[in-house]
C-alpha positions as CSV (number, residue, x, y, z in Angstrom):
1,X,-35.7,-32.0,-69.3
2,X,-38.4,-34.6,-68.8
3,X,-40.4,-34.9,-65.6
4,X,-39.0,-38.4,-65.0
5,X,-35.4,-37.2,-65.3
6,X,-36.0,-34.5,-62.7
7,X,-37.7,-37.0,-60.4
8,X,-34.9,-39.4,-60.8
9,X,-32.3,-36.7,-59.9
10,X,-34.3,-35.8,-56.7
11,X,-34.7,-39.5,-55.6
12,X,-31.3,-40.9,-56.6
13,X,-28.5,-40.2,-54.1
14,X,-25.3,-38.7,-55.5
15,X,-22.2,-40.8,-56.0
16,X,-20.4,-39.5,-53.0
17,X,-19.0,-40.8,-49.7
18,X,-19.5,-38.9,-46.5
19,X,-17.7,-40.0,-43.3
20,X,-17.4,-38.4,-39.9
21,X,-14.7,-39.1,-37.4
22,X,-15.5,-38.1,-33.8
23,X,-12.7,-37.1,-31.4
24,X,-14.1,-39.4,-28.6
25,X,-16.0,-42.7,-28.7
26,X,-18.8,-41.4,-26.6
27,X,-20.3,-38.2,-25.3
28,X,-22.5,-37.2,-22.3
29,X,-25.3,-34.7,-22.3
30,X,-23.8,-31.2,-22.4
31,X,-20.5,-32.1,-24.1
32,X,-19.4,-30.3,-27.2
33,X,-19.1,-32.8,-30.1
34,X,-16.0,-32.4,-32.1
35,X,-14.8,-34.3,-35.2
36,X,-13.8,-34.2,-38.8
37,X,-16.2,-34.4,-41.7
38,X,-14.9,-35.9,-45.0
39,X,-16.8,-35.7,-48.3
40,X,-15.5,-37.5,-51.4
41,X,-17.5,-37.0,-54.6
42,X,-17.5,-39.1,-57.8
43,X,-20.0,-36.8,-59.6
44,X,-21.0,-33.2,-59.7
45,X,-24.1,-32.2,-57.7
46,X,-25.7,-29.4,-55.7
47,X,-26.4,-29.9,-52.0
48,X,-28.8,-27.9,-50.0
49,X,-27.5,-29.0,-46.6
50,X,-25.3,-31.5,-44.8
51,X,-26.4,-32.2,-41.3
52,X,-25.7,-34.6,-38.5
53,X,-28.8,-36.0,-36.8
54,X,-28.1,-36.8,-33.1
55,X,-30.4,-38.6,-30.7
56,X,-29.8,-39.7,-27.1
57,X,-32.1,-42.6,-26.3
58,X,-32.4,-44.3,-22.9
59,X,-33.4,-47.9,-22.9
60,X,-34.4,-49.6,-19.6
61,X,-35.5,-53.2,-19.0
62,X,-38.3,-53.2,-16.4
63,X,-40.7,-55.7,-14.8
64,X,-44.3,-54.8,-15.5
65,X,-47.4,-56.3,-14.1
66,X,-50.2,-57.3,-16.5
67,X,-53.5,-58.8,-15.9
68,X,-53.9,-62.2,-17.6
69,X,-57.5,-62.9,-18.3
70,X,-56.8,-66.7,-18.8
71,X,-55.1,-67.0,-15.5
72,X,-57.3,-64.4,-13.8
73,X,-54.5,-62.8,-12.0
74,X,-51.6,-60.4,-12.4
75,X,-48.5,-61.7,-14.2
76,X,-45.0,-60.1,-14.1
77,X,-43.2,-59.7,-17.4
78,X,-39.9,-58.1,-18.5
79,X,-40.3,-55.3,-21.0
80,X,-38.0,-52.8,-22.6
81,X,-38.9,-49.1,-22.3
82,X,-37.2,-46.4,-24.2
83,X,-37.3,-42.6,-24.1
84,X,-35.7,-39.9,-26.3
85,X,-33.8,-37.7,-23.9
86,X,-32.3,-35.4,-26.5
87,X,-32.6,-34.9,-30.2
88,X,-31.0,-32.3,-32.5
89,X,-30.2,-31.9,-36.2
90,X,-27.4,-29.3,-36.4
91,X,-26.4,-28.2,-40.0
92,X,-22.7,-28.9,-40.7
93,X,-22.6,-27.3,-44.1
94,X,-25.1,-25.1,-45.8
95,X,-26.0,-25.0,-49.5
96,X,-23.1,-25.5,-51.9
97,X,-22.0,-26.8,-55.2
98,X,-20.0,-30.1,-55.0
99,X,-17.8,-30.7,-58.1
100,X,-16.7,-34.1,-59.3
101,X,-13.5,-35.2,-57.5
102,X,-14.2,-33.0,-54.5
103,X,-12.3,-34.1,-51.4
């Protein structure tokens, strides 16, 4: 097998469709997340892991004071601030062989 073919296999995503249906439309910090994972494959491949990356981000609009050198005074300006409150990458499925036509 050529080097380019191996590289292409690593870079090209498999022909598969992965969907997740959650039990609720939103969750709060501390809730258990429940849902159904569906994988439909149009080709055979080997996966090392299927995981769901979750991130809870808080975005707040605030008024900040900045010094404007042209006006030589402080100026109020609205800015958006964000902070990651929680982040996790739980594995849903470990390594496995996915055959063509897998549902």
